[in-house]
C-alpha positions in Angstrom: 105.3 96.2 146.9 103.9 99.0 145.0 106.7 101.4 146.0 109.3 98.8 144.8 107.4 98.5 141.4 107.3 102.2 141.1 111.0 102.5 141.8 111.8 99.7 139.3 109.7 101.4 136.6 111.5 104.7 137.2 114.8 102.9 136.7 113.5 101.2 133.6 112.3 104.5 132.2 115.6 106.1 132.7 117.5 103.2 131.1 115.1 103.3 128.0 115.5 107.0 127.7 119.3 106.8 127.9 119.2 103.9 125.3 117.0 106.0 123.0 119.2 109.1 123.3 122.5 107.4 122.8 121.6 104.4 120.6 118.3 105.1 118.8 117.8 108.7 118.2 118.8 109.7 114.6 119.8 106.0 113.9 119.1 104.4 110.6 116.1 102.6 112.3 114.8 105.8 113.7 114.9 107.6 110.4 113.1 104.5 108.8 110.4 104.7 111.3 109.9 108.5 110.6 110.0 108.0 106.9 107.6 105.0 106.7 105.1 106.7 109.1 105.3 109.8 106.9 104.8 107.8 103.8 101.8 106.0 105.1 100.2 109.2 106.5 100.7 111.0 103.1 99.2 108.0 101.3 96.1 108.3 103.7 96.0 112.0 103.1 96.1 111.7 99.2 93.6 108.8 99.0 91.2 109.6 101.8 87.6 110.2 100.6 87.0 113.8 101.2 83.3 113.3 101.2 83.5 110.9 104.1 86.3 112.7 105.8 85.0 112.6 109.3 84.0 109.0 109.1 87.3 107.8 107.6 89.2 109.7 110.3 87.0 108.0 112.9 87.7 104.7 111.3 91.4 105.4 111.4 91.4 106.5 115.1 89.3 103.5 116.1 91.9 101.2 114.3 94.7 103.1 115.9 93.3 102.7 119.3 92.5 99.0 118.9 96.0 98.2 117.4 97.6 100.2 120.2 95.6 98.3 122.8 96.5 94.9 121.3 100.2 96.1 121.0 100.3 97.0 124.7 98.9 93.6 125.6 101.5 91.9 123.5 104.4 93.8 124.9 103.1 93.4 128.5 103.0 89.6 128.1 106.4 89.6 126.3 105.0 88.4 122.9 106.9 91.0 120.8 109.0 94.1 121.2 110.3 97.1 119.4 114.1 97.7 119.6 113.8 101.1 118.1 111.2 103.8 118.7 110.5 107.2 117.3 109.7 108.6 120.7 111.0 107.0 124.0 107.9 107.5 126.2 105.4 105.8 124.1 105.4 102.7 121.8 102.4 104.0 119.9 104.6 105.7 117.4 106.4 102.6 116.2 106.4 101.7 112.5 103.7 99.2 112.5 101.1 100.6 115.0 101.2 104.2 114.2 100.6 104.2 110.6 100.9 101.0 108.6 98.1 98.9 110.1 95.6 101.8 110.8 96.1 103.4 107.4 96.0 100.1 105.5 92.8 99.0 107.3 91.1 102.4 106.8 91.9 102.4 103.0 90.7 98.9 102.6 87.5 99.8 104.3 87.2 103.0 102.2 87.5 101.1 98.9 85.8 97.8 99.9 83.0 98.7 102.3 80.6 95.9 101.5 81.3 92.9 103.8 82.1 90.3 101.2 84.8 92.6 99.4 86.0 93.9 102.6 86.6 90.4 104.0 88.6 89.4 100.9 90.6 92.6 100.5 91.3 92.8 104.3 92.5 89.1 104.2 95.0 89.9 101.5 96.0 93.2 103.4 96.5 91.2 106.5 98.6 88.6 104.7 100.8 91.2 103.2 101.4 92.9 106.6 102.1 89.6 108.4 103.9 87.6 105.8 105.8 90.3 103.9 106.0 93.3 106.2 106.8 91.6 109.5 109.7 89.6 108.1 110.9 92.8 106.5 110.7 94.8 109.8 112.4 91.9 111.6 115.3 92.0 109.1 115.6 95.8 109.6 115.5 95.2 113.5 112.4 97.2 113.9 110.4 94.4 115.4 111.0 91.2 117.3 108.8 88.3 117.9 109.5 86.8 121.2 106.6 84.3 122.1 104.5 84.8 118.9 104.4 83.7 115.4 103.7 85.5 112.1 100.6 83.5 111.6 99.3 84.7 114.9 100.1 88.3 113.7 98.1 87.6 110.6 95.1 86.4 112.6 95.4 89.5 115.0 95.5 92.1 112.3 92.6 90.3 110.4 90.5 90.2 113.6 91.3 93.8 114.5 90.2 94.9 111.0 86.8 92.9 111.4 86.2 94.3 114.8 86.8 97.9 113.6 84.5 97.3 110.6 81.8 96.0 113.0 82.2 99.0 115.2 82.2 101.5 112.3 79.3 99.9 110.5 77.3 100.0 113.7 78.2 103.6 114.2 77.3 104.5 110.6 73.9 102.7 111.0 73.2 104.7 114.2 74.1 107.8 112.4 71.8 107.1 109.5 68.9 106.2 111.8 69.2 109.4 113.8 69.8 111.8 110.9 66.7 110.5 109.0 64.2 111.2 111.7 
């Protein structure tokens, strides 16, 4: 059974790579993914708090990892998919996961680090991503919802941000405790 799965995975990988080379690479959607990711990374670069650079980068990478993990879960269970990819061998560099969600969550955290304000700002940010961004990406054929809804996306992005904030606040608290002694 495992050998058959391995063989099927190899065939799938070859088909995906062929699709990417002949249909996706340098297409309008491919360039859109590259440009949007570059814009969000530039936004992060210009607005990141240089005094807290290490912590903000840590926050970004925790967000990136958690978003990627949730995304892998969703794709595995056929909840959503990405018809176009920047790179064929990983879905981590799609438009939404690579830059938009992690950068926006990190910047919200940077400007609204107190819980009450973070909660409100992150709810607004999650709503913009889910109710404006996702329909836009669907119209541009960058994202497809299969067995999922936009409201579930809103809840998922919102919960991810809360989890990242809890983890980051816990790490910051541990850092303060150990650096004082």
